[in-house]
C-alpha positions as CSV (number, residue, x, y, z in Angstrom):
1,M,126.3,6.7,53.6
2,A,126.7,8.2,50.1
3,E,126.3,11.8,51.3
4,L,128.9,11.2,54.0
5,E,131.5,9.9,51.5
6,T,130.5,12.6,49.0
7,L,131.2,15.4,51.5
8,Y,134.4,13.8,52.7
9,Q,135.7,13.5,49.1
10,K,134.7,17.1,48.4
11,A,136.6,18.3,51.4
12,L,139.7,16.3,50.4
13,A,139.5,17.5,46.9
14,A,139.4,21.1,48.1
15,I,142.4,20.6,50.4
16,Q,144.4,19.0,47.5
17,T,143.3,21.4,44.8
18,H,144.2,24.5,46.8
19,Q,147.1,22.9,48.7
20,M,145.5,23.9,52.0
21,L,147.1,21.5,54.4
22,R,150.0,19.0,54.6
23,P,151.3,16.7,57.3
24,G,153.2,18.6,60.0
25,D,151.0,21.7,59.8
26,R,149.8,23.4,63.0
27,V,146.2,24.3,62.5
28,V,143.9,26.5,64.6
29,V,140.3,25.3,64.0
30,G,137.6,27.9,64.5
31,V,134.7,26.1,66.2
32,S,131.5,27.9,67.1
33,G,129.7,24.7,68.1
34,G,127.4,24.8,65.0
35,A,127.1,22.0,62.5
36,D,129.6,23.4,60.0
37,S,132.5,23.8,62.5
38,V,131.8,20.5,64.2
39,A,131.9,18.7,60.9
40,L,135.1,20.6,60.0
41,L,136.8,19.5,63.2
42,D,135.7,15.9,62.7
43,L,137.1,15.9,59.1
44,L,140.4,17.3,60.2
45,C,140.7,14.8,63.0
46,R,140.4,12.1,60.3
47,L,143.5,13.4,58.5
48,E,147.0,12.3,59.6
49,G,149.9,14.5,60.6
50,L,148.1,17.7,61.7
51,T,148.4,19.3,65.1
52,L,145.0,20.8,65.9
53,T,144.0,23.5,68.4
54,V,140.3,24.2,68.9
55,C,139.6,28.0,69.1
56,H,136.3,29.6,70.2
57,L,135.1,33.2,70.6
58,N,132.3,34.0,73.0
59,H,130.7,37.1,71.4
60,G,128.6,37.9,74.5
61,L,125.6,38.5,72.3
62,R,123.1,35.8,73.4
63,P,122.2,34.1,76.7
64,E,123.3,30.8,75.2
65,A,126.9,32.0,74.6
66,G,128.2,30.6,77.8
67,E,126.7,27.2,77.2
68,E,128.1,27.1,73.6
69,E,131.5,27.9,74.9
70,A,131.3,25.1,77.4
71,F,130.1,22.7,74.7
72,V,133.1,23.5,72.5
73,R,135.4,23.1,75.5
74,R,134.0,19.6,76.1
75,L,134.2,18.8,72.4
76,A,138.0,19.6,72.4
77,K,138.6,17.7,75.7
78,N,136.8,14.6,74.4
79,R,139.1,14.6,71.3
80,G,142.2,15.3,73.3
81,L,142.8,18.6,71.7
82,A,144.1,21.9,73.1
83,F,141.4,24.5,73.6
84,L,141.7,28.3,73.5
85,S,138.9,30.8,74.0
86,R,138.2,34.5,74.5
87,R,135.2,36.5,75.6
88,A,134.4,39.8,73.9
89,D,131.6,42.3,73.8
90,A,130.9,42.4,70.1
91,A,128.0,44.9,70.5
92,A,130.3,47.4,72.3
93,W,133.0,46.8,69.7
94,A,130.5,47.5,66.9
95,R,129.4,50.8,68.6
96,E,133.0,51.9,69.1
97,H,134.1,51.1,65.5
98,R,130.8,52.2,63.9
99,C,130.1,48.9,62.2
100,T,127.4,46.2,62.3
101,V,127.4,43.5,65.0
102,E,128.1,41.0,62.2
103,E,131.2,42.8,61.1
104,A,132.3,43.2,64.7
105,G,132.0,39.5,65.3
106,R,134.0,38.7,62.2
107,E,136.8,41.1,63.1
108,L,137.0,39.8,66.7
109,R,137.0,36.2,65.6
110,Y,139.8,36.6,63.1
111,A,141.8,38.7,65.6
112,L,141.6,35.7,68.0
113,F,142.5,33.2,65.3
114,R,145.6,35.2,64.3
115,D,146.7,35.5,67.9
116,C,146.3,31.7,68.5
117,S,147.9,30.5,65.2
118,G,151.2,32.2,65.7
119,E,154.0,32.4,63.2
120,G,153.7,29.6,60.6
121,G,150.4,28.3,61.8
122,K,147.3,27.9,59.7
123,I,143.7,28.9,60.4
124,A,140.8,26.6,59.3
125,T,137.3,28.0,59.2
126,A,134.1,26.2,58.4
127,H,132.8,28.4,55.6
128,T,130.7,26.4,53.1
129,L,129.4,26.8,49.6
130,S,126.1,28.0,51.1
131,D,128.0,30.7,53.0
132,S,129.7,31.7,49.8
133,M,126.4,31.9,47.9
134,E,124.9,34.2,50.6
135,T,128.0,36.4,50.4
136,V,127.6,36.7,46.6
137,L,123.9,37.6,46.8
138,W,124.6,40.1,49.6
139,N,127.4,41.7,47.5
140,L,125.0,41.9,44.5
141,T,122.6,44.0,46.5
142,R,125.5,46.5,47.0
143,G,126.5,46.7,43.4
144,T,129.7,44.6,43.6
145,G,132.3,44.0,40.9
146,I,134.2,40.8,39.9
147,K,135.8,40.5,43.4
148,G,132.5,40.4,45.1
149,L,131.1,37.8,42.7
150,R,133.8,35.2,43.4
151,G,132.4,34.4,46.8
152,I,134.5,33.4,49.8
153,P,138.0,32.4,48.7
154,A,139.1,28.8,49.5
155,V,142.4,30.1,50.7
156,R,143.4,33.6,51.9
157,G,146.9,33.9,53.3
158,N,147.1,31.3,56.1
159,I,143.3,30.9,56.2
160,V,142.0,27.7,54.7
161,R,138.4,26.6,54.1
162,P,138.1,22.8,53.4
163,L,134.3,22.8,53.3
164,I,134.0,25.6,50.7
165,G,132.6,23.1,48.1
166,C,130.0,21.6,50.4
167,T,126.5,22.8,51.0
168,R,125.0,23.3,54.5
169,R,122.6,20.5,53.8
170,E,125.5,18.1,53.1
171,V,127.2,19.2,56.3
172,E,124.2,18.5,58.4
173,D,123.7,15.1,56.8
174,Y,127.4,14.3,57.6
175,C,126.9,15.3,61.2
176,R,123.8,13.1,61.5
177,Q,125.5,10.1,59.9
178,R,128.6,10.4,62.0
179,G,126.6,10.9,65.1
180,L,128.0,14.3,65.8
181,S,126.1,16.6,68.2
182,F,126.1,20.3,67.6
183,V,124.4,23.5,68.9
184,T,122.1,25.7,66.8
185,D,122.4,29.4,66.9
186,P,118.7,30.6,67.0
187,T,119.5,33.7,65.1
188,N,120.3,31.5,62.1
189,L,116.7,30.5,62.0
190,T,115.4,34.0,61.9
191,S,115.7,36.9,59.5
192,Q,117.1,39.3,62.1
193,Y,120.3,40.0,60.2
194,S,120.8,40.6,56.4
195,R,122.5,37.2,55.9
196,G,119.6,35.5,57.7
197,R,117.1,37.1,55.3
198,I,119.1,35.9,52.3
199,R,119.5,32.4,53.8
200,N,115.8,32.0,54.8
201,Q,113.9,34.0,52.3
202,V,116.0,34.7,49.1
203,I,117.8,31.4,48.5
204,P,114.7,29.2,48.9
205,Q,112.9,31.3,46.3
206,L,115.9,31.0,43.9
207,E,116.0,27.3,44.4
208,E,112.4,27.0,43.3
209,L,113.5,28.6,40.0
210,N,116.5,26.4,39.7
211,P,116.9,23.3,42.0
212,G,120.6,23.1,40.9
213,L,121.3,26.6,42.3
214,P,124.4,25.6,44.4
215,A,126.2,24.0,41.4
216,A,125.3,27.0,39.2
217,M,126.5,29.5,41.7
218,A,129.7,27.4,42.2
219,R,130.3,27.7,38.4
220,L,129.7,31.4,38.5
221,M,132.1,32.0,41.3
222,A,134.8,29.9,39.7
223,R,134.5,31.9,36.5
224,M,134.7,35.2,38.4
225,E,137.8,33.9,40.2
226,D,139.4,33.3,36.8
227,Q,138.3,36.7,35.6
228,L,139.8,38.4,38.7
229,A,143.1,36.5,38.2
230,L,143.3,37.8,34.6
231,T,142.4,41.4,35.7
232,R,145.1,41.3,38.4
233,E,147.7,40.0,35.9
234,L,146.9,42.9,33.5
235,A,147.0,45.4,36.4
236,E,150.4,44.2,37.5
237,A,151.7,44.5,34.0
238,A,150.2,48.0,33.7
239,R,151.8,49.0,37.0
240,K,155.2,48.1,35.8
241,D,154.7,50.0,32.5
242,L,153.3,53.1,34.2
243,D,155.8,53.3,37.1
244,R,157.7,56.6,37.3
245,D,160.0,56.3,40.3
246,G,157.3,55.0,42.6
247,W,154.5,57.2,41.1
248,L,152.1,56.2,38.3
249,D,151.6,58.1,35.0
250,R,148.2,59.8,35.2
251,D,147.5,59.7,31.5
252,G,148.4,56.1,31.3
253,L,146.1,55.3,34.1
254,L,143.2,57.0,32.4
255,D,143.8,55.1,29.2
256,L,143.6,51.7,30.9
257,P,140.3,49.7,30.6
258,P,138.2,50.6,33.7
259,P,138.4,47.1,35.4
260,V,142.2,47.1,35.1
261,R,142.6,50.7,36.3
262,E,140.3,50.1,39.3
263,E,142.2,46.9,40.3
264,L,145.5,48.8,40.1
265,L,144.1,51.6,42.4
266,L,142.7,49.0,44.8
267,D,146.1,47.3,44.8
268,L,147.7,50.6,45.9
269,L,145.3,50.7,48.9
270,M,145.9,47.1,49.8
271,A,149.7,47.5,49.6
272,E,149.5,50.3,52.2
273,G,147.1,48.4,54.4
274,Q,144.2,50.7,53.7
275,K,140.5,49.7,53.6
276,Q,139.0,49.3,50.1
277,S,135.5,50.5,49.2
278,A,133.6,51.5,46.1
279,R,133.0,55.0,47.5
280,L,136.7,55.6,48.1
281,L,137.6,54.3,44.7
282,E,135.2,56.7,43.1
283,E,136.7,59.6,45.0
284,M,140.2,58.5,43.8
285,L,139.0,58.4,40.2
286,E,137.4,61.8,40.5
287,V,140.8,63.3,41.6
288,L,142.5,61.4,38.8
289,R,140.2,62.8,36.1
290,R,140.5,66.3,37.5
291,G,144.3,66.1,37.2
292,K,145.2,67.5,40.6
293,G,144.3,67.3,44.2
294,K,144.2,64.8,47.1
295,V,141.7,62.5,48.7
296,Q,142.3,61.0,52.2
297,V,142.3,57.2,52.1
298,G,143.4,56.5,55.6
299,T,144.8,58.1,58.7
300,G,147.6,60.3,57.4
301,V,147.5,58.7,54.0
302,F,146.3,60.5,50.8
303,F,145.9,59.6,47.1
304,S,147.6,62.5,45.4
305,V,147.6,63.7,41.7
306,K,150.0,66.4,40.6
307,D,152.3,67.2,37.7
308,G,150.9,64.3,35.6
309,L,151.6,61.7,38.3
310,A,149.4,59.8,40.8
311,G,150.2,57.9,44.0
312,L,149.9,57.6,47.7
313,V,151.6,60.1,50.0
314,T,151.9,60.0,53.8
315,H,151.4,63.0,56.1
316,R,151.6,61.7,59.6
317,P,152.2,63.5,62.9
318,R,155.6,63.0,64.4
319,P,155.6,60.5,67.3
320,G,154.3,62.1,70.4
321,E,152.6,65.0,68.7
322,F,149.1,63.7,69.1
323,F,147.8,60.6,70.8
324,P,144.4,59.3,71.9
325,R,143.7,59.8,75.6
326,E,140.8,59.2,78.0
327,I,139.6,62.3,79.9
328,D,137.6,62.2,83.1
329,L,136.7,65.9,83.6
330,S,135.1,65.2,87.0
331,A,138.5,64.2,88.3
332,L,140.5,67.1,86.9
333,A,140.9,70.7,88.2
334,L,139.8,73.0,85.4
335,P,141.0,74.7,83.3
336,V,143.2,71.9,81.9
337,S,145.2,71.8,78.7
338,F,146.4,69.0,76.4
339,P,149.1,69.4,73.8
340,L,148.1,68.6,70.2
341,G,151.4,69.2,68.4
342,G,152.0,71.8,65.8
343,G,152.1,74.5,68.5
344,K,148.5,73.9,69.4
345,E,146.8,72.8,72.6
346,L,143.3,72.0,73.7
347,V,142.1,74.0,76.7
348,I,139.0,72.9,78.5
349,R,137.4,75.2,81.1
350,R,134.0,75.6,82.7
351,V,131.3,77.7,81.3
352,T,130.9,81.0,83.1
353,E,127.6,82.6,83.9
354,K,128.5,86.0,82.3
355,K,126.8,85.0,79.0
356,R,123.2,83.9,78.7
357,E,122.6,84.2,74.9
358,K,119.7,82.5,73.1
359,T,120.5,79.0,71.8
360,E,120.4,80.2,68.2
361,K,123.1,82.8,69.0
362,I,125.2,80.5,71.0
363,N,125.3,77.9,68.2
364,K,125.2,80.1,65.2
365,S,128.8,79.5,64.3
366,A,131.1,76.5,64.0
367,L,133.6,78.4,66.1
368,N,131.5,78.1,69.3
369,N,132.5,75.3,71.5
370,R,130.3,75.2,74.5
371,L,129.0,71.8,75.7
372,D,126.3,70.8,78.2
373,C,128.2,68.4,80.6
374,G,124.9,66.8,81.6
375,R,124.5,65.5,78.1
376,I,127.9,63.9,77.9
377,I,127.7,60.1,78.5
378,G,130.7,58.4,80.1
379,T,134.3,59.3,79.8
380,I,135.5,61.6,77.1
381,R,138.1,60.3,74.6
382,L,140.3,62.8,72.8
383,R,141.7,61.6,69.5
384,A,142.6,62.6,65.9
385,K,140.0,62.8,63.2
386,A,139.6,59.4,61.4
387,P,138.0,58.4,58.1
388,G,134.3,57.8,58.4
389,D,133.7,60.2,61.3
390,R,130.3,61.9,61.4
391,M,128.6,64.5,63.5
392,A,125.6,66.7,63.7
393,P,127.0,70.2,64.2
394,A,124.9,72.4,66.5
395,W,125.1,75.3,64.0
396,R,123.0,73.2,61.6
397,R,119.3,72.7,62.2
398,A,119.2,69.0,61.2
399,G,121.1,66.1,59.9
400,S,124.3,64.2,60.5
401,H,127.2,64.8,58.2
402,P,130.6,63.3,57.4
403,L,133.5,65.4,58.9
404,K,135.1,65.2,55.5
405,K,132.2,67.1,54.0
406,L,132.1,69.6,56.8
407,C,135.8,70.2,56.5
408,Q,135.4,70.8,52.8
409,E,132.6,73.3,53.4
410,A,134.8,75.0,56.0
411,G,137.7,75.3,53.6
412,I,140.1,73.2,55.6
413,P,142.7,71.7,53.3
414,P,143.0,67.9,53.1
415,E,146.6,67.9,54.5
416,Q,145.3,69.7,57.7
417,R,142.3,67.5,58.3
418,Q,144.2,64.6,59.7
419,F,145.5,66.7,62.5
420,L,142.1,68.0,63.7
421,A,141.3,67.0,67.3
422,V,138.0,65.2,68.0
423,A,136.3,64.5,71.3
424,E,133.8,61.7,71.7
425,D,131.8,60.0,74.5
426,S,130.3,56.5,74.6
427,R,127.7,57.5,72.0
428,G,129.8,59.3,69.5
429,I,131.5,62.6,68.6
430,I,130.6,65.5,70.9
431,W,133.0,68.1,69.5
432,A,135.5,68.6,66.7
433,E,138.2,71.2,66.2
434,R,137.1,74.1,63.9
435,L,133.7,72.5,63.6
436,G,132.3,73.1,67.1
437,A,129.9,71.1,69.3
438,D,127.7,68.3,68.2
439,R,124.0,69.1,68.5
440,R,123.4,66.2,71.0
441,C,125.7,67.8,73.6
442,A,125.6,71.5,72.6
443,W,124.8,74.2,75.2
444,R,121.1,75.1,75.4
445,E,119.0,77.8,76.9
446,D,118.2,75.5,79.9
447,S,121.8,74.3,80.4
448,T,123.2,75.0,83.9
449,A,126.7,73.5,83.8
450,G,129.1,72.9,80.9
451,F,132.5,73.1,79.4
452,V,134.2,75.2,76.8
453,F,136.6,73.5,74.4
454,E,139.2,76.0,73.1
455,I,142.2,75.6,70.7
456,A,145.0,77.8,71.9
457,G,148.2,78.7,70.0
458,M,146.5,79.3,66.6
459,E,147.6,82.4,64.8
460,D,144.1,83.8,64.2
461,G,142.9,83.0,67.7
462,K,139.4,82.4,66.3
463,N,138.9,78.8,67.2
464,G,137.9,79.3,70.9
465,E,134.9,80.7,72.7
466,S,134.2,84.2,71.5
């Protein structure tokens, strides 16, 4: 029973050290049905004064998903706890948001937890020291900094992780000794995903080099947490010192030690709710060194440097100027137009038979906007350009390219790019304003039916079908 008490004491120590929970708290417990989450639920049930709700997301990724949901439902019922669940198509969400299935699952899970916890509630997840080790090693392969080496934080906002000091082996021993049944996700036993390869191949090799790897990694992560806290303290002091009526002194920023400067810039993004990435940080630093210019960091948000000052500026369309909409062209009488704001509108009409140019001539210019309707998959969605968008323009022979790069090559100023219209089907972008049709859906010599996408109301009149 030593392992059981060791794990229990580790969890209690984590709760007390990080002030995770106290009597009277309402806690949503994320339970997948695996050993980690079952052990977490059992531990929390042993604590007094907590109001627990079992929360489960059915990702819809495996045939066993329905059985796992039913298992967690029974688990909650047997303990007399409230149960909340949601079904989602993680694979479809990943395609729509251009991310991995793993990332999609995480986003969907936390969205459910936030909805269920409500105001003032807490969220308990079953992340362990083993999970944190895998995260650090994965971050290392991507060239991470201090933040990525601290692992999974024990507390983040209202999210608490009581098992963060326990290994997966300790959790499984606890379940066995407590007589707790759990389900096993078969993908955890394979190397299908990146985390699975790290878990099943990399960590066993490292443990052969050092059997005390978990304790060594825990020490590393604790040191990195302390280093990050110090860097953040220095960054906050620098921000106050460099503040110029809401802007930051450019020369002062450049004089800061790189880790402090980078943390300060990342704080700017976080304060505005923008995603952080090493690539984006490098682009911000490039503009900062250049001394002038802008880089888009989010929809309608730019990092701007001018007149010796640096900061974030917002250029957003006025409400109602542009909004996403679904378009079913088979149900509309063409031609049809959609207002885009700024005196522009998108006009969609059918291709006429008066022109039968060779494909090379049709697609030689970004200004040509003819699409083969037989190659469009599903309903068309019209929206504004977003960071991370990519397309394979028909006027290039090969390759997919970021819209940001294509806009730069086309000489479209940064402040105009956010207002560009983009059309996509279920597989991705099919057309972009001022950049033309995507190669996948472009008009071809053997095409028989199609659409022309034209921008009307532009001063030069050169964005439509010539």
